[in-house]
C-alpha positions in Angstrom: 80.4 85.7 146.9 80.2 88.7 149.1 81.1 87.8 152.6 80.8 91.3 154.2 78.5 91.3 157.2 75.6 93.3 155.6 72.0 92.3 155.2 71.3 90.6 151.8 68.0 91.7 150.5 65.7 89.3 148.6 66.5 90.7 145.1 70.2 90.5 145.7 69.9 87.0 147.3 67.8 85.7 144.5 70.3 86.8 141.8 73.3 85.5 143.6 71.9 82.0 144.4 69.8 81.2 141.3 72.4 79.0 139.6 73.3 77.3 142.8 69.7 76.4 143.6 69.2 75.2 140.0 71.8 72.6 140.7 70.9 71.9 144.3 69.5 68.4 143.7 72.6 67.4 141.8 75.0 68.8 144.3 73.3 66.9 147.2 73.8 63.6 145.4 77.6 63.9 145.3 80.2 63.4 148.1 77.6 61.9 150.5 78.9 61.2 154.0 79.6 57.6 154.9 76.4 56.0 156.2 74.0 57.5 153.8 72.1 60.8 153.6 71.3 63.0 150.6 73.7 66.0 151.4 77.3 66.0 150.5 80.1 65.5 152.9 82.8 68.2 153.7 84.5 69.9 150.9 87.2 72.3 152.0 89.0 75.1 150.4 91.3 75.4 153.3 94.7 73.8 153.9 95.2 70.3 155.2 97.1 70.2 158.5 98.7 67.1 160.0 96.7 64.9 157.9 93.3 66.4 158.8 91.3 69.0 156.9 91.2 72.2 158.7 88.1 74.2 157.9 88.3 78.0 158.2 85.1 80.1 158.4 85.2 83.0 156.0 83.3 85.6 158.2 84.0 86.7 161.7 80.5 85.4 162.9 80.7 82.9 165.7 79.7 79.3 165.6 78.5 78.6 169.2 75.1 80.2 169.6 73.7 79.7 173.1 76.5 77.2 173.8 74.7 74.7 171.6 75.1 71.0 172.1 73.0 67.9 171.7 69.7 68.7 173.3 71.4 70.7 176.0 69.9 73.9 177.5 70.5 77.0 175.4 71.7 80.3 176.9 72.7 83.4 175.0 75.6 85.5 176.2 74.6 88.6 178.4 72.9 91.2 176.3 72.2 88.8 173.4 69.1 86.8 172.4 68.4 83.6 170.5 66.2 82.9 167.5 65.7 79.7 165.4 64.3 79.2 161.9 63.6 76.3 159.6 63.2 77.1 155.9 64.4 74.1 153.9 68.1 73.1 153.5 69.9 74.6 156.5 73.1 75.2 154.5 71.9 78.2 152.6 69.7 79.4 155.4 72.6 79.6 157.8 74.6 81.5 155.2 71.8 84.0 154.9 71.7 84.7 158.6 75.5 84.9 158.9 75.4 87.9 156.6 72.8 89.8 158.7 74.4 92.7 160.6 74.0 92.1 164.4 74.0 88.3 164.2 76.9 87.1 166.4 76.8 83.3 166.0 75.0 80.6 164.2 74.8 76.8 164.0 72.6 74.3 162.2 70.8 71.3 163.7 67.5 69.6 164.2 64.5 70.9 166.2 60.8 70.2 166.5 61.0 66.4 166.6 60.1 63.6 168.9 63.2 61.5 169.1 66.4 62.2 171.1 69.7 62.8 169.6 68.9 62.3 165.9 71.7 61.9 163.3 71.2 63.5 159.9 70.6 60.0 158.5 67.8 59.5 161.1 66.2 62.9 160.1 66.3 61.9 156.5 64.0 58.9 157.1 61.3 61.5 157.8 60.3 59.5 160.9 61.8 61.7 163.7 59.7 64.8 163.1 62.7 67.1 163.1 63.2 70.1 160.8 66.6 71.4 159.5 67.0 74.4 161.7 69.3 77.4 162.0 70.0 78.6 165.5 70.9 82.2 165.7 72.5 84.3 168.5 72.1 88.1 167.8 72.6 91.4 169.5 69.2 93.2 169.8 71.0 96.5 170.0 72.2 96.0 166.5 69.4 94.0 164.8 65.7 93.5 165.7 63.9 90.3 165.8 61.6 91.7 163.2 64.6 92.1 160.8 65.5 88.4 161.4 61.9 87.5 160.6 62.0 89.4 157.4 65.2 87.7 156.4 63.4 84.4 157.0 60.4 85.3 154.8 62.5 86.7 152.1 64.7 83.7 151.6 62.2 80.8 151.1 58.7 80.0 149.9 56.5 79.6 152.9 53.6 78.4 150.9 55.0 75.0 149.9 54.2 72.5 152.6 57.2 70.4 153.5 59.2 71.4 150.5 61.7 74.0 149.3 62.7 73.6 145.6 64.0 70.1 145.0 63.9 69.1 148.6 60.8 67.4 150.0 59.9 65.9 153.3 59.0 67.3 156.8 62.6 68.1 157.6 62.3 70.8 154.9 59.2 72.5 156.4 58.9 76.2 157.1 58.8 76.8 160.9 59.7 79.5 163.4 60.8 78.3 166.8 60.3 81.0 169.4 62.1 81.6 172.7 59.6 83.8 174.4 56.0 84.9 174.3 57.1 88.2 172.8 58.8 86.3 170.0 55.7 84.2 169.4 53.4 87.4 169.2 55.9 89.2 166.8 56.2 86.1 164.6 52.5 85.7 164.3 52.0 89.4 163.5 54.8 89.2 160.9 53.2 86.1 159.3 49.9 87.8 159.0 51.5 90.7 157.3 53.4 88.4 155.0 50.3 86.6 154.0 49.1 89.7 152.2 51.9 89.2 149.7 50.8 85.7 148.6 47.8 84.2 146.8 48.3 80.9 148.5 48.1 80.2 152.2 51.3 80.3 154.2 52.1 76.9 155.8 54.8 78.1 158.2 54.4 76.7 161.8 55.3 78.7 164.8 56.1 76.8 168.0 58.1 77.2 171.1 61.6 75.9 170.9 62.2 72.5 172.2 65.4 70.4 172.4 67.9 71.5 169.7 70.4 69.0 168.4 73.4 70.3 166.8 74.1 68.6 163.3 77.2 66.9 162.4 80.3 69.1 161.8 80.4 68.9 158.1 77.0 70.6 158.0 78.1 73.6 160.1 78.9 76.8 158.0 78.7 74.5 154.9 78.6 77.3 152.3 81.6 79.1 153.8 83.6 75.9 153.8 82.8 75.0 150.3 82.6 78.4 148.6 79.1 77.6 147.3 75.8 79.3 147.8 72.9 76.9 148.5 69.2 76.8 148.5 66.6 77.9 149.6 65.7 80.6 147.0 62.8 83.1 147.4 59.8 82.1 145.3 56.9 84.4 145.9 53.3 83.8 144.7 52.1 87.4 144.9 48.6 88.6 144.5 
């Protein structure tokens, strides 16, 4: 697994994650956290310290975008900006953005719902309206919002409503959460251009960001902690 901080294009990403995505449904059914939920609990390749597992991220990308909390206001560091994307399982999605040059921090959580402080188990009931979302803090001097949008389009199938691969339900929907009118305009223009590559309608939603609830710790930087590469996998339906 290449952990250098360079942008992974769609062809490279597809080749590197094909086997992992083929087994995605099986891996989610193992080591589930206490209390239910379909995704496995924490598996670490790091050392155990004083009886507790110490997880060590394998890139130098930060883990506190916008000083993220549980529905608390988000604020990027001076000179930085925020973006948020939902494209299915947030494990693999976060891993994708952590390898885009210019991204300085990421975290996963839940956005776009109508309940406060949801847990992962709550979201899995498909009654809260939340999507599994990656929050990204980036340096606009090093990467454009347009490049982040392209990474989003290239790493999932935006034509499958509420589904990516084996994962089904509204928490796995395709959605772009915007932080400004400029981001909204750029996202809509990008989607219009992307639609020309498909023979089916894109189902991606574009909405202003609302409260973002950081997910449980074992979900954070999951691929780095486990050494796996997870879904989603690009699946284009080109004209």
